[in-house]
Residue frames as a rotation matrix with the C-alpha (Angstrom) as fourth column:
MET 1
-0.980 0.020 0.197 33.33
0.096 -0.823 0.560 11.98
0.174 0.568 0.804 36.58
ILE 2
-0.261 0.917 -0.303 29.99
0.533 -0.125 -0.836 13.76
-0.805 -0.380 -0.456 37.59
THR 3
-0.873 0.193 0.449 27.70
0.368 -0.345 0.864 14.80
0.321 0.919 0.230 34.76
ASN 4
-0.792 0.592 -0.150 24.65
-0.341 -0.633 -0.695 16.96
-0.506 -0.499 0.703 34.86
GLN 5
-0.493 0.572 -0.656 22.76
-0.655 0.252 0.712 14.71
0.573 0.781 0.251 32.34
SER 6
0.150 0.683 0.715 19.80
-0.870 0.434 -0.233 12.75
-0.469 -0.587 0.660 33.60
PRO 7
-0.425 -0.254 0.869 19.83
0.019 0.957 0.289 8.87
-0.905 0.140 -0.402 32.99
THR 8
0.583 0.683 0.440 17.28
0.469 0.160 -0.868 9.46
-0.664 0.713 -0.228 30.08
GLU 9
0.849 -0.296 -0.437 19.55
-0.507 -0.689 -0.518 12.04
-0.148 0.662 -0.735 28.39
THR 10
-0.244 -0.949 0.201 22.66
-0.753 0.316 0.576 9.82
-0.610 -0.010 -0.792 28.81
ALA 11
-0.132 0.320 0.938 20.58
0.340 0.903 -0.261 6.89
-0.931 0.285 -0.228 27.15
LEU 12
0.861 0.469 0.195 19.63
0.317 -0.197 -0.928 9.10
-0.397 0.861 -0.318 24.25
ALA 13
0.512 -0.729 -0.455 23.12
-0.803 -0.593 0.047 10.35
-0.304 0.342 -0.889 23.76
GLU 14
-0.408 -0.672 0.619 24.37
-0.445 0.738 0.508 6.75
-0.797 -0.069 -0.600 23.60
LYS 15
-0.532 0.336 0.777 21.82
0.659 0.741 0.130 5.52
-0.532 0.581 -0.615 21.11
PRO 16
-0.503 0.337 -0.796 20.85
-0.391 -0.910 -0.139 8.43
-0.771 0.241 0.590 18.84
GLU 17
-0.809 0.190 -0.556 20.11
-0.516 0.222 0.827 6.26
0.280 0.956 -0.081 15.73
GLU 18
-0.764 0.535 -0.361 17.66
0.602 0.792 -0.100 4.07
0.232 -0.294 -0.927 17.83
VAL 19
-0.361 0.648 -0.671 15.83
0.469 -0.496 -0.731 7.01
-0.806 -0.578 -0.125 19.11
LYS 20
-0.598 0.139 -0.789 15.65
-0.672 -0.624 0.399 8.53
-0.437 0.769 0.467 15.66
ALA 21
-0.893 0.280 -0.352 14.28
-0.025 0.750 0.661 5.16
0.450 0.599 -0.663 14.43
GLU 22
-0.598 0.706 -0.379 11.55
0.788 0.430 -0.441 5.24
-0.148 -0.563 -0.813 17.17
VAL 23
-0.379 0.395 -0.837 10.61
-0.107 -0.917 -0.384 8.78
-0.919 -0.056 0.390 16.33
LEU 24
-0.748 0.041 -0.662 10.40
-0.663 -0.040 0.747 7.80
0.004 0.998 0.057 12.70
LEU 25
-0.866 0.450 -0.219 8.24
0.418 0.891 0.177 4.85
0.275 0.062 -0.960 13.52
ALA 26
-0.371 0.746 -0.553 5.80
0.542 -0.310 -0.781 7.04
-0.754 -0.590 -0.289 15.41
ALA 27
-0.373 0.242 -0.896 5.57
-0.607 -0.794 0.038 9.41
-0.702 0.558 0.443 12.35
LEU 28
-0.914 -0.022 -0.405 5.10
-0.368 0.461 0.807 6.46
0.169 0.887 -0.429 9.89
SER 29
-0.756 0.654 -0.017 2.03
0.553 0.625 -0.550 5.37
-0.350 -0.426 -0.835 11.83
SER 30
-0.191 0.657 -0.730 0.19
-0.190 -0.754 -0.629 8.29
-0.963 0.019 0.268 10.33
THR 31
-0.905 -0.260 -0.337 0.48
-0.360 0.044 0.932 6.81
-0.227 0.965 -0.134 6.89
TYR 32
-0.670 0.702 0.240 -2.78
0.700 0.706 -0.111 5.03
-0.247 0.093 -0.965 7.33
ALA 33
0.261 0.766 -0.588 -4.73
0.364 -0.642 -0.674 8.33
-0.894 -0.038 -0.447 7.49
LEU 34
-0.339 -0.344 -0.876 -2.82
-0.599 -0.639 0.483 9.54
-0.725 0.688 0.011 4.32
GLY 35
-0.997 0.052 0.054 -3.83
0.075 0.741 0.667 6.33
-0.005 0.670 -0.743 2.52
PHE 36
-0.323 0.946 -0.014 -7.37
0.832 0.277 -0.482 6.67
-0.452 -0.167 -0.876 3.54
ILE 37
0.198 0.338 -0.920 -7.58
-0.033 -0.936 -0.351 10.35
-0.980 0.100 -0.174 2.57
SER 38
-0.692 -0.484 -0.535 -5.93
-0.550 -0.127 0.826 9.51
-0.468 0.866 -0.178 -0.80
ALA 39
-0.801 0.508 0.318 -8.55
0.588 0.767 0.257 6.80
-0.114 0.393 -0.912 -1.50
VAL 40
0.078 0.924 -0.374 -11.37
0.719 -0.312 -0.621 9.16
-0.690 -0.221 -0.689 -0.72
LEU 41
-0.015 -0.131 -0.991 -9.89
-0.445 -0.887 0.124 11.97
-0.895 0.443 -0.045 -2.90
ALA 42
-0.949 -0.306 -0.073 -9.28
-0.185 0.354 0.917 9.54
-0.255 0.884 -0.393 -5.74
GLY 43
-0.520 0.827 0.215 -12.98
0.805 0.559 -0.202 8.57
-0.287 0.068 -0.956 -5.51
LEU 44
0.354 0.565 -0.745 -14.07
0.291 -0.824 -0.487 12.08
-0.889 -0.044 -0.456 -5.64
CYS 45
-0.421 -0.524 -0.740 -11.83
-0.556 -0.496 0.667 12.66
-0.717 0.692 -0.083 -8.62
GLY 46
-0.937 0.141 0.319 -13.37
0.306 0.769 0.562 9.68
-0.166 0.624 -0.764 -10.32
LEU 47
0.038 0.990 -0.136 -16.83
0.827 -0.107 -0.552 11.15
-0.561 -0.091 -0.823 -9.72
LEU 48
0.179 -0.103 -0.978 -15.58
-0.274 -0.960 0.050 14.53
-0.945 0.259 -0.200 -11.18
ILE 49
-0.877 -0.437 -0.199 -14.27
-0.269 0.104 0.958 12.72
-0.398 0.894 -0.208 -14.33
ILE 50
-0.670 0.659 0.341 -17.69
0.730 0.669 0.141 10.98
-0.135 0.343 -0.930 -14.80
PHE 51
0.256 0.944 -0.207 -19.86
0.945 -0.289 -0.150 13.98
-0.202 -0.157 -0.967 -13.84
GLY 52
-0.232 -0.428 -0.873 -17.62
0.341 -0.877 0.339 17.03
-0.911 -0.219 0.349 -14.29
GLY 53
0.769 0.634 -0.084 -18.70
0.160 -0.319 -0.934 19.26
-0.619 0.705 -0.347 -17.15
SER 54
0.774 -0.410 -0.482 -15.56
-0.632 -0.533 -0.562 20.76
-0.027 0.740 -0.672 -18.85
LEU 55
0.686 -0.626 -0.370 -12.45
0.205 0.654 -0.728 19.01
0.698 0.424 0.577 -20.25
LEU 56
-0.148 -0.869 0.471 -10.30
-0.398 -0.384 -0.833 20.92
0.905 -0.311 -0.289 -17.90
VAL 57
0.195 0.257 0.946 -12.10
-0.980 0.098 0.176 19.77
-0.048 -0.961 0.271 -14.74
ARG 58
0.954 0.271 0.130 -11.77
-0.282 0.957 0.068 16.21
-0.106 -0.101 0.989 -15.95
LEU 59
0.428 -0.902 -0.058 -8.13
0.025 0.076 -0.997 16.58
0.904 0.425 0.055 -16.87
ILE 60
-0.211 -0.530 0.821 -7.27
-0.755 -0.445 -0.481 17.97
0.620 -0.722 -0.307 -13.43
ALA 61
0.496 0.463 0.735 -9.27
-0.826 0.513 0.234 15.14
-0.269 -0.723 0.636 -11.75
PHE 62
0.926 -0.242 -0.289 -7.38
0.070 0.863 -0.501 12.51
0.370 0.443 0.816 -13.86
ALA 63
-0.036 -0.948 0.316 -4.14
-0.297 -0.292 -0.909 14.17
0.954 -0.126 -0.272 -12.70
GLY 64
-0.038 0.034 0.999 -5.40
-0.990 -0.139 -0.033 13.73
0.138 -0.990 0.039 -9.16
ILE 65
0.923 0.357 0.146 -6.07
-0.366 0.930 0.036 10.01
-0.123 -0.086 0.989 -9.82
LEU 66
0.527 -0.821 -0.222 -2.57
0.120 0.330 -0.936 9.57
0.842 0.467 0.272 -11.30
ILE 67
-0.314 -0.687 0.655 -1.01
-0.614 -0.379 -0.692 11.19
0.724 -0.619 -0.303 -8.18
ALA 68
0.462 0.616 0.637 -3.32
-0.882 0.391 0.261 8.82
-0.088 -0.683 0.725 -6.06
LEU 69
0.944 -0.193 -0.268 -1.72
0.080 0.921 -0.381 5.81
0.320 0.338 0.885 -7.86
LEU 70
0.038 -0.988 0.150 1.81
-0.052 -0.152 -0.987 7.21
0.998 0.029 -0.057 -7.16
GLN 71
-0.135 -0.010 0.991 0.84
-0.916 -0.381 -0.128 8.02
0.379 -0.924 0.043 -3.61
SER 72
0.833 0.518 0.197 -0.40
-0.553 0.759 0.344 4.40
0.028 -0.396 0.918 -3.17
TYR 73
0.511 -0.761 -0.400 3.10
0.285 0.589 -0.756 3.10
0.811 0.272 0.518 -4.12
TYR 74
-0.423 -0.657 0.624 4.63
-0.341 -0.522 -0.782 5.40
0.840 -0.543 -0.003 -1.48
PHE 75
0.325 0.710 0.625 1.99
-0.910 0.053 0.412 4.15
0.260 -0.702 0.663 0.92
TRP 76
0.947 0.014 -0.322 3.07
-0.021 1.000 -0.017 0.62
0.322 0.023 0.947 0.36
ARG 77
0.103 -0.990 -0.095 6.86
0.338 0.124 -0.933 1.37
0.935 0.064 0.348 0.66
VAL 78
-0.392 -0.229 0.891 6.35
-0.655 -0.610 -0.445 3.40
0.646 -0.758 0.089 3.95
SER 79
0.641 0.614 0.461 4.06
-0.765 0.462 0.449 0.78
0.063 -0.640 0.765 5.42
LEU 80
0.754 -0.467 -0.462 6.70
0.299 0.870 -0.392 -1.90
0.585 0.157 0.795 4.50
ASP 81
-0.254 -0.907 0.336 9.46
0.049 -0.359 -0.932 0.23
0.966 -0.221 0.136 6.07
ARG 82
0.058 0.406 0.912 7.17
-0.904 -0.367 0.220 0.73
0.424 -0.837 0.346 9.21
LYS 83
0.947 0.321 0.021 6.95
-0.314 0.910 0.270 -3.10
0.068 -0.263 0.963 9.52
LEU 84
0.641 -0.725 -0.253 10.64
0.427 0.611 -0.667 -3.79
0.638 0.320 0.701 8.75
LEU 85
0.102 -0.656 0.748 12.25
-0.468 -0.695 -0.546 -1.07
0.878 -0.294 -0.378 10.87
PRO 86
0.545 0.107 0.831 11.58
-0.832 0.186 0.522 -2.92
-0.099 -0.977 0.191 14.24
VAL 87
0.963 -0.248 0.102 13.16
0.262 0.953 -0.154 -6.06
-0.059 0.175 0.983 12.68
LEU 88
0.371 -0.858 0.356 16.23
0.231 -0.287 -0.930 -4.12
0.900 0.427 0.092 11.80
LEU 89
0.121 -0.330 0.936 16.50
-0.820 -0.564 -0.093 -2.55
0.559 -0.757 -0.339 15.33
LYS 90
0.784 0.250 0.568 15.94
-0.563 0.673 0.480 -6.18
-0.263 -0.696 0.668 16.89
HIS 91
0.845 -0.387 0.370 18.29
0.426 0.904 -0.028 -8.29
-0.324 0.181 0.929 14.78
GLY 92
0.096 -0.886 -0.454 20.83
-0.004 -0.456 0.890 -5.83
-0.995 -0.084 -0.047 13.55
ALA 93
0.275 0.107 -0.955 21.96
-0.784 -0.550 -0.288 -4.85
-0.556 0.828 -0.067 10.11
GLN 94
-0.732 -0.631 -0.258 23.80
-0.673 0.607 0.423 -8.04
-0.110 0.483 -0.869 9.01
SER 95
-0.748 0.526 0.404 20.83
0.341 0.828 -0.445 -10.36
-0.569 -0.195 -0.799 9.82
PHE 96
0.155 0.890 -0.430 18.38
0.016 -0.437 -0.899 -7.90
-0.988 0.132 -0.082 8.36
ASP 97
-0.097 -0.239 -0.966 20.31
-0.917 -0.355 0.180 -7.51
-0.386 0.904 -0.185 5.13
GLN 98
-0.972 -0.195 0.129 20.35
-0.144 0.934 0.326 -11.37
-0.184 0.298 -0.937 4.76
GLY 99
-0.295 0.929 0.224 16.57
0.510 0.352 -0.785 -11.28
-0.808 -0.117 -0.577 5.16
LEU 100
0.344 0.419 -0.840 16.26
-0.437 -0.720 -0.539 -8.53
-0.831 0.553 -0.065 2.51
ARG 101
-0.592 -0.629 -0.504 18.58
-0.758 0.221 0.614 -10.41
-0.275 0.745 -0.607 0.07
PHE 102
-0.839 0.337 0.428 16.12
0.320 0.941 -0.113 -13.29
-0.441 0.042 -0.897 0.39
LEU 103
0.136 0.979 -0.151 13.14
0.471 -0.198 -0.859 -11.17
-0.871 0.046 -0.488 -0.25
PHE 104
0.897 0.116 -0.427 14.74
-0.237 -0.689 -0.684 -8.85
-0.374 0.715 -0.591 -2.85
PRO 105
0.412 -0.841 0.351 17.73
0.629 0.541 0.558 -10.59
-0.659 -0.009 0.752 -4.52
ALA 106
0.407 -0.236 0.883 18.12
0.789 -0.395 -0.470 -8.01
0.460 0.888 0.025 -7.26
LYS 107
0.753 -0.117 0.648 18.89
-0.300 -0.937 0.179 -5.21
0.586 -0.329 -0.741 -4.58
ALA 108
0.817 -0.411 -0.403 21.54
0.575 0.625 0.528 -7.35
0.035 -0.663 0.748 -2.91
ASP 109
-0.044 -0.964 0.262 24.39
0.894 -0.155 -0.419 -5.21
0.445 0.216 0.869 -3.98
SER 110
-0.040 0.131 0.991 22.89
-0.026 -0.991 0.130 -1.91
0.999 -0.021 0.043 -2.85
LEU 111
0.837 0.547 -0.022 22.43
-0.027 0.082 0.996 -3.13
0.547 -0.833 0.083 0.63
ILE 112
0.349 -0.798 -0.491 26.09
0.840 0.499 -0.215 -3.62
0.416 -0.337 0.844 1.53
THR 113
-0.622 -0.706 0.339 27.06
0.518 -0.696 -0.497 0.13
0.587 -0.134 0.799 2.09
LEU 114
0.145 0.703 0.697 24.05
-0.071 -0.695 0.716 1.37
0.987 -0.153 -0.051 3.90
THR 115
-0.923 -0.372 -0.099 24.55
0.118 -0.029 -0.993 2.63
0.367 -0.928 0.070 7.43
MET 116
-0.317 0.830 -0.460 21.66
0.927 0.169 -0.334 2.90
-0.199 -0.532 -0.823 9.88
SER 117
-0.291 0.230 -0.929 21.70
0.084 -0.961 -0.264 6.61
-0.953 -0.155 0.260 9.37
ASP 118
-0.916 0.023 -0.400 21.37
-0.398 -0.160 0.903 6.10
-0.043 0.987 0.155 5.46
ARG 119
-0.695 0.700 -0.164 18.46
0.629 0.703 0.332 3.70
0.348 0.128 -0.929 6.04
LEU 120
-0.151 0.716 -0.682 16.61
0.798 -0.319 -0.511 6.17
-0.584 -0.621 -0.523 8.27
GLN 121
-0.566 -0.084 -0.820 17.26
-0.293 -0.909 0.295 9.09
-0.771 0.407 0.490 5.95
GLY 122
-0.971 0.202 -0.128 15.82
-0.053 0.341 0.938 6.90
0.233 0.918 -0.321 3.07
ILE 123
-0.440 0.840 -0.317 12.75
0.893 0.446 -0.057 6.06
0.093 -0.308 -0.947 5.07
ARG 124
-0.278 0.272 -0.921 12.31
0.446 -0.813 -0.375 9.68
-0.851 -0.515 0.105 6.00
LYS 125
-0.851 -0.108 -0.514 12.53
-0.386 -0.535 0.752 10.83
-0.356 0.838 0.414 2.30
LEU 126
-0.766 0.640 -0.064 9.80
0.398 0.549 0.735 8.22
0.506 0.537 -0.675 1.33
PHE 127
-0.169 0.758 -0.630 7.51
0.940 -0.070 -0.335 9.47
-0.298 -0.649 -0.700 4.16
PHE 128
-0.282 0.162 -0.946 7.84
-0.007 -0.986 -0.166 13.16
-0.959 -0.040 0.279 3.09
ARG 129
-0.960 0.081 -0.270 7.39
-0.278 -0.118 0.953 12.26
0.045 0.990 0.135 -0.57
GLN 130
-0.570 0.816 -0.093 4.11
0.760 0.567 0.318 10.52
0.313 0.111 -0.943 0.42
CYS 131
-0.118 0.486 -0.866 3.08
0.658 -0.614 -0.435 13.58
-0.743 -0.622 -0.248 2.47
TRP 132
-0.623 -0.169 -0.764 3.80
-0.270 -0.870 0.412 15.90
-0.735 0.463 0.496 -0.46
LEU 133
-0.948 0.307 -0.084 1.93
0.039 0.375 0.926 13.70
0.316 0.875 -0.367 -2.87
ALA 134
-0.314 0.842 -0.438 -1.00
0.949 0.264 -0.172 13.79
-0.029 -0.470 -0.882 -0.56
ILE 135
-0.188 0.178 -0.966 -0.93
0.241 -0.945 -0.221 17.54
-0.952 -0.274 0.135 -0.47
VAL 136
-0.837 -0.136 -0.529 -0.72
-0.425 -0.446 0.788 17.77
-0.343 0.885 0.315 -4.25
GLN 137
-0.722 0.690 -0.048 -3.65
0.558 0.623 0.549 15.25
0.409 0.370 -0.834 -4.68
SER 138
-0.191 0.718 -0.669 -5.63
0.856 -0.211 -0.471 17.27
-0.480 -0.663 -0.575 -2.20
LEU 139
-0.370 0.023 -0.929 -4.99
-0.142 -0.989 0.032 20.57
-0.918 0.144 0.369 -4.12
LEU 140
-0.976 0.043 -0.215 -5.78
-0.208 0.127 0.970 18.94
0.069 0.991 -0.115 -7.53
THR 141
-0.544 0.824 -0.156 -9.00
0.810 0.565 0.158 17.57
0.219 -0.041 -0.975 -6.24
LEU 142
-0.156 0.452 -0.878 -9.88
0.604 -0.660 -0.447 20.83
-0.781 -0.601 -0.170 -4.65
LEU 143
-0.737 -0.260 -0.624 -9.09
-0.278 -0.725 0.630 22.70
-0.617 0.638 0.462 -7.88
SER 144
-0.929 0.364 -0.066 -11.17
0.107 0.434 0.895 20.37
0.354 0.824 -0.442 -10.03
LEU 145
-0.286 0.845 -0.451 -14.08
0.954 0.207 -0.217 20.56
-0.090 -0.493 -0.866 -7.53
VAL 146
-0.205 0.169 -0.964 -14.02
0.262 -0.940 -0.220 24.33
-0.943 -0.298 0.148 -7.47
LEU 147
-0.862 -0.205 -0.464 -13.71
-0.391 -0.314 0.865 24.60
-0.322 0.927 0.190 -11.24
CYS 148
-0.751 0.657 -0.070 -16.67
0.562 0.691 0.455 22.13
0.347 0.302 -0.888 -11.54
LEU 149
-0.056 0.763 -0.643 -18.89
0.884 -0.262 -0.388 24.29
-0.464 -0.591 -0.660 -9.20
ILE 150
-0.427 -0.069 -0.902 -17.90
-0.085 -0.990 0.115 27.42
-0.900 0.126 0.416 -10.99
SER 151
-0.955 0.120 -0.271 -18.67
-0.272 0.007 0.962 26.18
0.118 0.993 0.026 -14.48
ALA 152
-0.479 0.859 -0.178 -22.07
0.866 0.496 0.061 24.78
0.140 -0.125 -0.982 -13.00
TYR 153
0.061 0.526 -0.848 -22.98
0.671 -0.651 -0.355 28.39
-0.739 -0.547 -0.393 -11.90
CYS 154
-0.511 -0.337 -0.791 -21.82
-0.252 -0.821 0.513 30.24
-0.822 0.461 0.334 -15.03
């Protein structure tokens, strides 16, 4: 049988989950930048809480710090997934699940039914939640900074 697919296209068609995992790993490597930006914005929010004039500015800056704390959790989870995904690809789901059961015994029951596609989708959701939290934190910080500057000039 003759096909018009290149060897690369054939390999991609045979291993779609592995390719998705590699693409996801590449995207997850950007989480360090999100973590750094979040830390800088949290510091700026802290300064706005200390030196900001109005109560509204301080409340918005405080909300920015709360979002930064939540974003830090997602940073940890996504970073953990970024480190564990190659282990999953290398050793397979059964061995990987045994390792996870050792690390997280309370979650042992939820690991039984997960397919590779389910796992990748979960990691993807965590990554996008972290991205959205970084956007919300940026907007809150910007809003509190603008309100602080407006109140200083009025």
